Structures are given as C-alpha cells and as structure tokens.
N, C-alpha and C positions, 0 to 999 in steps of 0.2 A: 278698358275694366270701367266696373261700374262705380262712379266717383262717389256713390252712397256708399258703399259695400262696407260695412266697419270695421273689414280686415284691416283696405286699407287708411284707415284714422290710428287705429292700433299701430300700426308698422309705423307712419308719422310721428303719431304721440313720444312712441321710443327712442326718436330722436333729438326733439325738443319740446317734450311737451311743461316741464318745469321750470324754462327760461322766461324769467318773468320780464325781461325787456327784448325778447325775440318774438317777431309776429311769426307763424309760421301758418298758411293759407291753400289749401289747393280752392282751382277755379276751374269753372268751364271755360268755355273757348269764350263767349260771351261776359267773361269777369264776374257772375254772381260766384257767389262766397259759398264753396258746399260743404268746407271741412277746416276746422280751426282749431289752433291749440290753446285757446284763450287771451290770446299775446296781444290782440284789438283793444280786448276786452279791459283786460289790467292797465294796458297806458294812459286809454281815454276813460278811465273809469266808470264800463259802462255797465248796465247789467250782465250775467251770464249767459252767454250766446246769442247778444244782442247782432252781432255781425250776420248771422249765420243767415242765406236768404239774400242778403245787401248785396249790391255789387261794388266791384273794388274801386271803380271808377269815382264814387261818391265820398270817398275820403281821402282821393288825392287832389291835391289844388290845380284848379284851371290851368294854370300855365304848365302843368308836367304832365297833362292827360295825353299831349300827342306824341312825348314820348314812349308813356305808358301803352298807348293803340298800338305803335308801331312795334312794341314788345312783343303783343297779342297777335300781329299778323305775322310774324316772322315766326314763333313758336308754332302758331293752330294751321299757316298756310301749308305745312310741311307733314308728309305721314309720320304716324309716331314710329320713331325708328326701335330696329330692332335688336341693335345692341343695348345693353342695361346700362349703357355710359349716353346720359341726355344730355346734349348742348347748354349751355349756361349764358344766360343774357344777365349785365347788372348793368344797375341803374340808380342813380341816387334820387330819391323822389320825396317828397314834403308830403306829411298827410297831416290832416285835422280833421276833428270832427264835428258839426258845429260851431260853438265859439270856443273850443278846447285852444289850446296851444297846439304851434305848428310843432311838429317834430319832422327833424331831416335823420331820414335810413337811407344806409345801403340795402339796397334789396339785390336780390339774384332770382331769377327764376328759371327755371326750366318746366320742360315740357315732360310726361311721362303715363304712356296710355294715351286715355281722351282726357286730361287733366292737366292743368297747367298750374306747377308748384311755386309758392312765393315766401322766400326766406327775409325779410326784414330784421336790421338790427339798428337800435337806436345807442348802443354800447358800443366799447371797445372791442371789435372781433375780428383778428386779422380775416384779409380776405381769403389766405389761405387754408384758417379754421374752418370756415363756412365753405369753402369748396370741399374742403375732407368731408365736411358733416353731408354735404347734399348728394355727394359719391356717392358714400355707404347709404345714404335713402333710398336716391336714385334705383343703384345695385337691388334693394330688396323691393322697391315698387315694381320693378320690371319684371324679378322674380315673382312679385304674387299674380302680376297681370298675364303673365304668361302658363303661372299656375289655375286662372280663371277662365283662361281662356282654354285651356285643356278641357278645364273641366265643362266648360259650356256645351263646346264640342262634343263629347260624352252625354250630356242630357239632350241637345238635338237629336244624337244620334237615338237615344231610350225612345223620346217624343215620337220621333220617325216610326218609328218601332210599332210601340202603341196605337200610331194610327193607323200604320199598317194592318193589324190585328183588327182595330176593331171595322175595318172597311172592306176586309178579303175576307169570302168566302174560301171555308178550312181545307176543303174537301177539292173545289176544281182551281183556288186560287186567283178569280177575278173575282172583282167584286162583289159583295152582298147587299142585300135587299133594302139596308140599310144606306148603304152607299148611292145604290141606284137611284135611291127616291129621295136622296139632299142632292143630288147633282139634275136630276131630271125636275124638282122644285128650284132650282137656281135658274137655270138653262129656260125655261119655258116663262119665266117673267123678264129676259131679256128681249128686247125687240129685233137684237143684231143678232140672237142667235136661233130666229125665227124665218121660215118654214122651220118647226121640230116633227121627227116624225119617230116613230113608237115600235119596233117591231118585239112581240111576244110571241115564243117558241116553247110548244111543248112536248118532249118526244112523246112516239105513240106507243102505246104495251106497254112502259116502262114496270108497270107493276108483275106483267107477267114477266119479266127479266128478275127482277126480284125474285120472285117465286120458283121459277122453273133454275136457277141459275146462280141462286143467291144473293145478298147482300154486296157482297166483296165485289162481286161483276157488275152489280148493281152501279156501285161507286167508281168503278173504273169506265164505262159507260158516261157516267155524268162530269167524270174525269176529261176526259175524250171530248165530253162533248162543248166543255169550258175552252178549251184549246182551242178547238175550233174555231167559233166565236171570236177568241180573242185574235187569230189571226186573219178573218175577215174584216177589223172595225180600223179606221180612219183614229188619228193620233186625238183627234178630238169627241169620239165618241166614246161611248161609255160602254160596256156589256157586262153582263153581271146574272148571277143566281138569284129568280127572285123568290124561291122557294120549290122545294120541293124537286120536280122535274121540270120545273117552267125556268123560262131564263127572259131576260131582257134586252134588247139593245135600244139605247137612246143615240140621236141620230142629229144633233144640232143642226141647222142650217141645209136642211135636207128635205127635199122635194120629194109627195110620194111614190113616183114612181122610181125615185133615184130608192127609197128604201129597199120596195118592193125585190129591186134589183139584188139588193145584197141579202136580204131572206132566200131570195131564191139561190143565191151563189153558197147560201149554208145548208141548203137542203140539201144542195145538188150533192157537196161535200159530204154530209153526212150521212148520206144513203149512198154510196162509195165507198167511206168506212171501214173499215175489221177494228175491234176492238177486244180483246181478251184471248184468251189462249184456254179452250180453243174459240175461235176467231166469234165474234157476236158482231151482228147487222143491223141496227137500226134506221127508223126514220122517224122524221117530228114534222109536226102541221104547226103552219105561222100565220099568225095575225096581225097587220101592218093598219094603221092610222097614223093622223098629221095632227099635229095641234092647232086649234080654231082660235081668231079673236077673243080674249078673256075666258079663255078657256083654262080649267085646273089640270093639274098633274092626275086628279082621281078620275076626270074625264077621260083623258086620253088611256089612260091605262085600261079602262072598264073599254071604251070602243076599240082597242085592240085587243083585248081580252074576247069581248063578242065575234071578232074577225077571226081568230083560232079558231074558238066553238065553231064555227060555221066550215072551216077548213077540216077540223075534226067529224061534222055531219056528212060533210063530201066528202068522205072516202080517206081522210088522214093524207100523211105525206105531200102537202100542198101550199102554198102561199095565199092568202087572200086579204084584202083589203078594205078596209072599211067600205060601209054604204053613203 
C-alpha cells in the first residue's frame, strides 16, 4: 500500500482524527512518520505538521529505544498478513520533544500493508477500547490495501497493453521500427552484447504481388514472413518490420558467420513456403553486417542495407554479407 496515499490518511483520521490526547501515526519500516492525526503537535505544542518526515525514535527517550527497535523488527521482518486482522504489540514508552515534559504513553503497534501503525494514549483509555479501534482501523486499511493492489494490477496490465501496442507492428505481430531501433541502440552500446550482427531482409518483387493479386494478399505475405522470422530467432534476439516489405533481425552476441546462417535458414524457409488462396510463393534478399568498435546503429543499418541491395543486384533470393 502506498504510505502517502491520501485515502490511507482519510481512513486513519476517521478513527482517531479528533482525539486531542491520542497520537496516531503511520510509519515506514525505518520509523519515519508519513501520516499523523496531529496528536504529536497537540501534546507537545508544536506547529502543525511538525512531526511529518521525522523519525519516531527522535521522540522516544534513549532508554526506551531498544524496546521500540524490537517492535519494528518483529513487525517488519514478516510479510504483510493476508488477513485483515493484523497482530498487535503493546509497549509503554516515554515521549519527549526537546526540553518538553516527558509523557508516558501506552502504545499499540500494528503492521498493515507496508506501514506500521502506532496509537499512543496519554489519557485513560482501556486496552479493550484501543484494540477495538485498532481492529476496525486495520480492517479498513486491509480492505483499502486489497483495493489498491487490484487497481495496481489493472494499471500494470493497461501499461503492458499500451507498451505492446506502441512496440508491435499491427500487421505482422512482430516488433515495429520503433522497437527495433530502441533495441538496437541499447544493445550496440553494451560491450557484453558484442559482436552484434544485423540481418536486413527485403521481399523480392513485392510490388508485383500487390499490383497483381491485391493488397490483401500482400498483407498475408507480410504476415507470413513475420511468422517465419519469429520462428527462426533466439530469445535474446529481436526481429521486426522495419518498413514496407523490409525486415530486420538484431542478433546480439553473434558473429557474422552465425548471422549469415540464420539469414540462410530464413531464406530457404521463405522460398519453400506458400501463402494465401490461391497459394503464393515469394523469395527474399538478405544483407548481413556486424558491428564494429565504436560503430553506431545507423552505420550498422547502412552496411546491412548495402549488402542487401548487392543481393538484389546479384539476382535476388540470396544472402550477401558486408564487404
């Protein structure tokens, strides 16, 4: 649970917000005060909000700090309980700020979510009354925690969907130009990803397919080509549609002869595949390049592109490596 979430403070103040002699704090695992009902300020005559961001240990007499430390160790070493009923710890502690009088308080501690809840009483309030209040408070905090968790899961799913849409080519289902360029730029800068090889592929005579058989058939050819690519790469590689009928395969930690073998496997698979009804067969030309020390993504793409056009010039349906 987000300890700074305003809904958490709202629930807490619902139970103890107006008790002039009651301290109610939510603390992080290190003891920093992240939410307060203002009780500390009222008791010690401090300005409003003074305690926020300070550590609870600074308000406790030195001889009591080991016991308070033990409370935190007990409550924070365990995972947050699934049950809305959170365990309680009771300690009598002496509070003081600067040269103020010492106030002895009966303190109840409980953990809920990622926070420690502290209730301190200077007036006479029975243990049972405090426990009832804390139980009700913890029930609401636990319910709020579950709701926040559910919303966070939904948000993570929505973000994952958005990220997938931003980085996926809608027609082929593989990476789009943006994702390819980001991946390539990231990998080429890391020494442990080198040598990095790049394969550029271009479907031969694709314009003729579109012109003679229609764009729907052309889309089927592109989609089938993307599936062939994705079936030939390793988990650490990335293949995607660079634009039009051009595709890239980014191969980290791959020598150029290994990348050439990958390109040849793809070329053979494409040549033998049939797509659509009636069946259509196409071929593709491939250019292969490998990164050089200090080289850029643009330089690598340019060399792979140059090799691919040499494959076209030599008769298409072949793999050519950089000079």
